[in-house]
C-alpha positions in Angstrom: -12.1 11.8 -8.2 -11.1 11.1 -4.5 -8.1 9.2 -4.2 -10.4 6.1 -2.7 -12.1 6.3 -5.9 -9.2 6.4 -7.6 -7.5 3.6 -5.8 -11.0 1.3 -5.9 -10.6 1.8 -9.7 -6.9 0.9 -10.3 -8.1 -2.2 -8.1 -9.7 -3.1 -11.3 -13.0 -4.6 -9.4 -16.5 -3.6 -10.9 -20.0 -3.5 -10.2 -20.4 -7.1 -11.8 -17.6 -8.6 -9.7 -19.8 -7.7 -6.5 -22.6 -9.1 -7.6 -21.8 -12.9 -6.1 -20.6 -11.6 -2.9 -23.3 -9.3 -2.4 -25.7 -12.5 -3.3 -24.3 -14.9 -0.9 -24.0 -12.3 1.8 -27.6 -11.9 0.7 -28.7 -15.5 1.3 -26.7 -15.7 4.1 -28.5 -13.0 6.2 -31.5 -13.7 4.3 -31.5 -17.1 5.7 -31.9 -15.7 9.2 -34.8 -13.5 8.3 -36.4 -16.2 6.6 -35.6 -18.8 9.5 -37.0 -16.4 12.1 -40.4 -15.7 9.9 -40.8 -19.9 8.7 -40.1 -20.6 12.7 -42.7 -18.4 13.9 -45.3 -19.7 11.6 -44.1 -23.0 12.5 -44.5 -22.5 16.3 -47.8 -20.5 16.1 -49.4 -23.3 13.3 -48.1 -26.2 15.8 -50.1 -24.8 18.6 -53.2 -25.0 16.7 -52.7 -29.2 16.4 -52.6 -29.3 13.2 -51.8 -32.6 11.3 -47.9 -33.6 10.4 -48.4 -33.2 7.3 -49.1 -29.9 7.3 -46.0 -28.3 8.9 -43.8 -31.3 7.6 -42.7 -28.8 4.6 -42.3 -25.9 7.3 -39.7 -28.2 9.4 -37.9 -29.1 6.2 -37.5 -25.6 5.3 -36.1 -24.6 8.9 -33.5 -26.9 8.4 -32.6 -25.8 5.0 -32.3 -22.2 6.2 -30.5 -23.1 9.2 -27.8 -25.0 7.3 -27.6 -22.5 4.3 -26.8 -19.3 6.6 -23.4 -21.2 7.5 -23.0 -22.1 4.0 -23.4 -18.9 2.3 -21.5 -17.0 4.6 -18.6 -19.2 3.7 -19.3 -18.6 0.4 -19.5 -15.0 0.8 -16.1 -15.0 2.4 -14.4 -16.7 -0.3 -16.2 -14.7 -2.9 -15.6 -11.4 -1.0 -11.7 -12.0 -0.4 -11.4 -13.3 -3.6 -12.6 -9.7 -5.1 -10.5 -7.8 -2.9 -7.3 -9.9 -2.8 -7.4 -10.1 -6.2 -8.0 -6.3 -6.6 -5.0 -5.5 -3.7 -3.0 -7.1 -6.4 -4.0 -5.5 -9.0 -4.0 -1.8 -7.0 -0.1 -3.4 -5.7 1.3 -3.3 -9.5 -0.7 -0.1 -10.6 1.0 1.4 -7.9 4.5 0.1 -8.3 4.5 0.9 -12.1 3.6 4.5 -11.1 6.7 4.3 -8.4 8.9 3.1 -11.3 7.9 6.6 -13.0 7.7 8.9 -10.0 10.0 11.5 -9.1 12.3 9.9 -6.1 12.1 13.4 -4.0 8.3 11.6 -3.0 9.7 8.5 -1.6 13.4 9.9 -0.5 12.0 11.6 2.6 10.1 9.2 4.2 11.6 6.3 6.4 11.7 2.6 5.3 9.3 1.9 8.2 6.6 4.7 6.6 7.0 3.2 3.1 6.6 -0.7 4.6 3.2 0.9 6.8 1.9 2.5 2.9 2.9 -0.4 0.7 1.5 -2.9 2.9 -1.1 -2.0 5.7 -2.6 1.2 3.5 -2.5 -1.2 0.4 -4.5 -3.8 2.4 -7.0 -0.9 4.1 -7.7 -0.1 0.2 -9.0 -3.5 -0.1 -10.8 -3.7 2.9 -13.2 -0.9 1.5 -14.8 -3.6 -0.7 -14.7 -6.7 2.1 -15.8 -4.2 5.1 -17.5 -1.5 3.0 -19.2 -1.8 -0.3 -20.4 -5.6 0.6 -22.1 -5.2 3.6 -23.7 -2.0 2.8 -25.2 -4.0 -0.5 -25.9 -7.0 1.8 -27.6 -4.3 4.2 -30.1 -3.0 1.5 -30.9 -6.4 -0.4 -31.9 -8.3 3.0 -33.9 -5.3 4.3 -35.7 -4.9 1.4 -36.3 -8.7 1.7 -37.4 -8.3 5.5 -40.0 -5.7 4.3 -41.3 -7.6 1.9 -41.7 -10.9 3.6 -43.6 -8.8 6.7 -45.2 -6.4 4.3 -46.8 -9.2 2.0 -48.5 -10.4 5.8 -49.5 -7.1 7.1 -48.8 -3.8 4.3 -48.8 -1.4 7.6 -46.3 -3.2 9.8 -44.0 -3.4 6.6 -44.1 -0.1 6.0 -43.1 0.3 10.0 -40.4 -1.9 9.3 -39.2 0.0 6.4 -38.9 3.3 8.3 -37.2 1.6 11.0 -34.6 -0.1 9.0 -33.9 3.3 7.1 -33.5 5.3 10.1 -31.5 2.5 12.0 -29.2 2.6 8.3 -28.8 6.5 7.9 -28.8 7.7 11.2 -26.1 5.9 13.0 -24.0 6.5 9.5 -24.7 9.8 9.9 -23.6 9.9 13.5 -20.4 7.8 13.3 -19.2 9.9 9.5 -18.0 13.0 11.3 -16.2 11.5 14.3 -15.5 8.0 11.9 -13.3 10.6 9.7 -11.3 11.8 12.7 -10.5 8.7 14.2 -9.7 6.8 11.0 -7.3 9.5 10.1 -5.7 9.4 13.6 -5.7 5.2 13.3 -3.5 5.7 9.8 -0.9 7.7 11.2 -0.6 5.9 15.0 -0.2 2.7 13.0 2.2 4.0 10.7 4.3 5.6 13.6 4.4 2.2 14.8 5.4 0.5 11.8 8.0 2.9 11.4 9.3 2.7 15.4 9.0 -1.5 15.2 11.2 -1.8 12.1 13.4 1.0 13.4 13.7 -0.7 16.5 14.7 -4.0 15.0 17.2 -3.1 12.2 19.2 -0.8 13.9 19.0 -2.9 17.3 22.8 -3.2 16.9 23.6 0.4 16.4 21.6 1.6 19.2 23.2 -1.0 22.0 26.5 0.6 20.5 25.0 4.3 20.8 23.2 3.8 23.9 20.2 4.7 22.2 17.8 1.9 23.1 15.4 3.6 25.9 14.9 6.4 23.7 13.9 4.2 20.6 11.5 1.9 23.3 9.7 4.9 24.3 9.6 6.3 21.0 7.7 3.1 20.3 5.5 3.1 23.3 4.4 6.7 22.3 3.4 5.4 19.1 1.6 2.6 20.9 -0.5 5.1 22.8 -0.9 6.6 19.9 -2.9 3.7 18.4 -4.5 3.1 21.4 -5.9 6.7 21.6 -7.2 6.1 17.8 -8.6 3.5 18.8 -10.8 4.5 21.5 -11.6 7.7 19.4 -13.2 5.2 16.8 -14.9 3.2 19.8 -16.9 6.1 20.9 -18.9 6.4 17.8 -19.3 2.5 17.0 -21.1 2.3 20.7 -23.2 5.3 19.7 -24.4 4.1 16.6 -25.0 0.7 18.5 -27.0 2.4 20.9 -29.2 4.4 17.9 -29.5 0.9 16.2 -30.9 -1.0 19.3 -33.4 1.6 20.0 -34.9 1.8 16.3 -34.9 -2.0 16.5 -36.5 -1.9 20.0 -39.0 0.6 18.2 -39.5 -1.9 15.3 -40.3 -4.5 17.6 -43.1 -2.7 19.4 -44.6 -1.3 15.9 -44.9 -5.0 14.8 -46.5 -6.2 17.1 -48.9 -3.8 18.1 -50.2 -3.8 14.4 -50.1 -7.5 14.5 -52.1 -8.2 17.5 -54.4 -5.5 16.4 -55.1 -7.0 13.4 -55.3 -10.2 15.0 -58.1 -8.8 17.1 -59.8 -7.5 14.2 -59.2 -10.8 12.4 -57.5 -9.4 9.3 -54.5 -11.8 10.1 -54.3 -15.2 11.3 -52.1 -16.4 14.6 -49.5 -17.6 11.9 -49.3 -15.0 9.9 -49.2 -12.7 13.3 -46.3 -14.6 14.5 -44.5 -13.5 11.5 -45.0 -10.2 11.6 -44.3 -9.8 14.9 -41.0 -11.9 15.0 -39.6 -11.3 11.8 -38.3 -7.6 12.7 -35.8 -9.3 15.4 -33.9 -10.9 12.4 -34.1 -8.3 9.9 -31.7 -5.8 12.0 -28.6 -7.7 11.8 -27.6 -6.6 8.3 -28.2 -2.7 9.2 -26.1 -3.8 12.2 -22.9 -3.4 9.4 -23.8 0.0 8.2 -21.5 2.3 11.3 -18.8 -0.4 10.9 -18.6 0.0 6.9 -18.7 4.0 7.3 -15.7 3.6 9.7 -14.0 1.1 7.3 -14.8 3.6 4.4 -12.9 6.3 6.1 -9.9 4.4 7.5 -9.7 2.9 3.2 -9.7 6.9 2.3 -6.7 7.7 4.9 -4.7 5.0 3.4 -5.9 6.1 -0.1 -4.7 9.2 0.4 -1.2 7.9 2.2 -0.7 6.0 -0.9 -1.4 8.7 -3.8 1.0 10.9 -2.0 3.6 8.4 -3.0 3.5 9.1 -6.6 3.0 12.8 -8.5 0.5 13.8 -10.7 2.6 13.1 -13.9 2.4 9.3 -13.4 -1.5 9.0 -12.4 -3.5 7.3 -15.4 -5.3 10.6 -16.3 -2.3 11.9 -17.1 -0.1 10.0 -18.9 -1.8 10.3 -22.4 -0.1 12.6 -25.1 -1.6 14.2 -28.1 0.4 11.5 -30.3 -1.0 8.5 -28.0 -4.2 8.3 -29.6 -5.7 7.9 -25.9 -2.7 5.3 -25.0 -0.8 5.7 -21.8 2.5 6.5 -22.0 4.8 4.9 -19.3 6.2 7.8 -17.6 9.4 5.5 -16.6 10.3 5.1 -20.8 13.6 6.2 -21.1 13.0 7.6 -24.3 10.8 10.5 -22.6 12.9 11.4 -19.8 16.0 14.0 -19.7 19.2 12.0 -21.1 17.1 8.6 -21.0 19.1 7.3 -24.3 22.3 6.0 -23.2 23.3 6.2 -26.8 22.7 10.1 -27.0 23.7 11.2 -23.7 26.7 9.5 -22.8 28.7 12.2 -23.6 28.4 15.5 -21.7 30.2 17.7 -18.6 28.3 17.6 -14.8 29.0 20.8 -13.6 28.5 21.4 -10.0 28.6 25.4 -10.0 28.7 26.2 -6.4 26.4 23.7 -4.8 25.7 23.9 -1.4 23.9 20.6 0.2 21.8 20.1 2.8 18.5 19.1 4.3 15.7 21.5 5.8 16.9 22.9 8.9 20.7 21.8 8.8 23.8 23.3 7.7 24.7 23.2 4.2 27.6 21.4 2.8 30.5 24.4 1.5 30.2 25.5 -1.8 31.5 23.0 -4.7 32.7 24.7 -7.7 33.9 21.8 -10.5 33.3 20.4 -13.7 33.7 16.7 -14.7 34.4 16.0 -18.8 32.0 13.4 -19.8 33.7 9.9 -18.9 35.5 11.8 -16.2 35.6 10.4 -12.7 35.3 13.3 -9.4 36.3 12.1 -5.7 34.6 13.2 -2.6 36.1 13.3 0.6 35.2 14.4 4.1 34.6 13.6 7.6 31.9 11.7 8.7 29.0 13.7 8.8 30.5 16.3 6.4 27.4 16.2 3.8 29.3 13.8 1.3 26.1 11.5 1.2 23.4 15.4 0.9 25.6 16.3 -1.8 25.2 12.9 -3.6 21.6 13.1 -3.3 21.5 17.0 -4.6 23.8 16.0 -7.7 21.3 13.1 -8.5 18.1 15.9 -8.2 16.8 13.8 -5.7 17.3 16.9 -3.0 17.2 20.4 -4.3 20.3 22.3 -3.5 20.7 24.8 -0.6 22.4 27.0 -3.2 23.9 27.3 -6.8 22.9 24.3 -9.2 23.9 21.3 -10.7 24.0 21.0 -14.5 24.8 18.4 -17.1 25.2 18.8 -20.7 24.6 22.7 -19.9 20.7 21.6 -18.9 19.5 22.1 -15.2 19.2 18.7 -13.3 16.1 18.0 -11.5 14.3 15.1 -9.8 13.3 13.9 -13.9 16.7 13.3 -14.1 17.1 11.0 -11.1 17.3 7.4 -12.2 17.4 8.4 -15.8 20.1 10.4 -17.1 22.0 10.3 -13.6 21.7 7.4 -11.2 22.9 6.7 -7.5 24.2 3.4 -5.9 23.9 4.5 -2.0 26.0 2.5 0.5 23.2 0.9 1.8 20.9 0.3 -1.3 18.6 -3.0 -0.8 19.5 -6.4 -1.8 16.0 -8.3 -2.6 14.7 -11.4 -1.6 14.7 -13.0 -5.2 17.3 -14.5 -7.5 20.8 -13.1 -8.4 19.6 -12.3 -11.6 16.6 -10.4 -11.0 18.6 -8.4 -8.4 20.7 -7.1 -11.2 17.6 -6.3 -13.3 16.7 -3.8 -10.7 19.6 -1.9 -12.6 18.0 -2.6 -15.9 15.1 -4.6 -16.7 15.7 -5.8 -20.0 19.3 -7.2 -18.9 19.7 -10.3 -20.3 21.5 -13.6 -19.0 24.8 -13.1 -20.8 24.8 -9.4 -20.0 24.1 -10.3 -15.9 27.2 -12.8 -16.1 29.6 -10.6 -17.9 28.7 -8.2 -14.8 29.3 -10.5 -12.5 32.7 -11.3 -14.1 33.5 -7.1 -14.3 33.0 -7.3 -10.3 35.1 -10.7 -9.6 31.9 -12.5 -8.5 31.4 -15.4 -11.6 33.2 -18.1 -9.5 30.3 -17.1 -6.3 27.5 -17.0 -8.7 28.6 -20.4 -10.3 29.7 -22.2 -6.7 25.7 -23.4 -6.8 23.9 -25.4 -9.1 21.5 -22.5 -10.2 24.0 -20.2 -11.0 22.2 -16.8 -12.0 18.6 -18.2 -10.7 20.1 -18.7 -6.8 17.4 -17.2 -4.3 19.2 -14.0 -1.6 17.5 -13.3 1.3 16.0 -10.2 1.8 18.4 -7.2 2.6 21.5 -9.5 1.6 21.6 -11.2 4.7 22.5 -14.5 3.2 25.5 -13.4 1.5 28.9 -11.6 2.9 29.3 -7.8 2.6 32.0 -8.2 0.2 29.5 -10.0 -1.7 26.7 -8.0 -1.1 29.2 -4.4 -2.1 30.2 -6.5 -5.7 26.8 -7.5 -6.7 25.6 -4.1 -6.0 28.7 -2.9 -8.2 27.0 -4.7 -10.9 24.1 -3.6 -10.9 26.3 -0.1 -11.5 27.6 -1.4 -14.8 24.3 -2.8 -16.0 22.3 0.5 -15.3 22.2 2.6 -18.5 22.4 5.7 -16.7 25.1 8.3 -18.7 25.9 9.7 -15.1 26.3 7.4 -11.9 27.0 8.1 -8.4 28.7 5.8 -5.8 28.5 6.3 -2.5 31.5 4.5 -0.4 32.4 1.7 -3.4 35.3 -0.1 -1.8 33.3 -0.9 2.2 33.6 -4.9 2.8 35.7 -5.3 -0.2 39.0 -7.1 -0.4 42.1 -6.8 -2.4 40.5 -8.5 -5.3 37.2 -6.4 -4.4 39.1 -3.3 -4.6 41.0 -4.6 -8.0 37.1 -5.2 -9.2 36.1 -1.9 -8.5 39.2 0.0 -10.6 38.5 -2.4 -13.6 34.6 -1.7 -13.6 35.2 2.0 -13.1 37.7 1.6 -16.2 35.3 -0.4 -18.0 32.4 2.6 -17.4 35.0 5.2 -18.0 35.8 3.7 -21.5 31.6 3.8 -21.9 32.2 7.5 -21.8 30.1 7.5 -18.3 30.9 9.9 -15.9 31.4 8.7 -12.4 31.0 10.5 -9.4 32.5 9.0 -5.8 32.0 9.4 -2.2 34.9 7.4 -0.5 36.8 7.8 2.8 40.1 5.4 1.1 42.1 7.9 -0.6 43.9 5.1 -2.4 41.5 5.2 -4.8 41.6 8.6 -5.0 44.1 8.2 -8.4 41.3 6.8 -10.3 39.6 10.6 -10.1 40.2 13.4 -11.9 39.3 15.5 -9.8 38.9 15.7 -5.9 36.3 17.5 -3.7 37.1 17.4 0.2 34.0 19.2 2.1 36.2 19.8 5.1 38.0 22.3 3.3 
């Protein structure tokens, strides 16, 4: 199954859900065809000077088609967008579920801008496959059959000629567009992702760029990404123009053929004047629906490229087809279930030594850190220090299993730590861990989704945030701004430490825990470490604050 078909399956949009949008769209464009046919008949019949009663009904039908086109277009937009938006919500929920059970290294190497692009624009692009690809093609087929039926009922040979031209006008431009649209779609998806990535970097890190004098480089990167997007747009416009020209050719041929057949039939007496007008003028409106096919092909490939990028966020083990086990009787088992993860049960996994066996850490093409050879007993605490840029955070990621060691290995309870341990047996709180735009309680439940209000309040009490949380009337239901911009640096750090306390992982890695903390905050952190160690949990901290090293049993200095 292709990634796009799999994504469309995850939207839970069924064939029956497309019936109403296609029906409304067909009525909208069908009204245009009917209007052309009835108006042609009315004009030709009126030229024969009949009684007003003979043409009164036709005049009413013309008004009906004129009004119904706009009405059904509105209803089609409502139905199609409701279907697509509902599908995108289901797809987003499915993707978040798979991400929760996926290996962390799938997204670790992506920038925040790239993740935003995939979780935003790419998800919307998959939804556009419904609105701008599937529904237009369904409408084109329905309206084409209707037009051929109208013309064929008056003159079969003209109906057959119109059918041939409609098929050619739909198929030939689609074939011409296919390969070019695929290339243009790939370029467009990447280009827009680069624009999102460069924009987010420029906005979020603007102060740092000013300090380091790199604003010009960031703007150059943004301009380059924008030029890529413009190039992709131009590449997509060329096949669209070619397809439009081809369609004009076939629509012109259909009109010439229809007029020729109508005139011939009228001269031979096989067709009346009003019927001849229907045959001659109906093809003018019949090609409007077919004109949507090339754009639908391009949208299909744009959506395909977006689906491929979304598919790359998760591994095969978290996809629905691979979540069943012989004992599940066909029911999917959540990949994030802690009972089916290495060390996922805190009651049985709390004890155990963490061993760094001559471990060196490095990102690709970077100089590895010095080898680290140390063993931390269960319930122990290891400190890691070193100058800025020495690789402390990189070493933490390696210990967490999110980054493969450059050399050596990391063992827990005698078992090599892999990405399957990350977030379950081994958890990590990064220095810049995200604070979400939701309540205090839900921000704490990021660590453990089933945390009760009492447990959340106790965690806040341990880190010294109880009074802060109850300053307002909402307490745990107080809303926080996205990224933690509505709280101080110290409050944000303590909130992250409360998450650490709630997380059930028996091994927890904390990067720069004392940043922005005052004396009372440092005391709260010390209480936190004491609580975790009393629970038998192993802690590894990275810090520049040497006054915290008395909390540790051993210290690793990456400068040596």
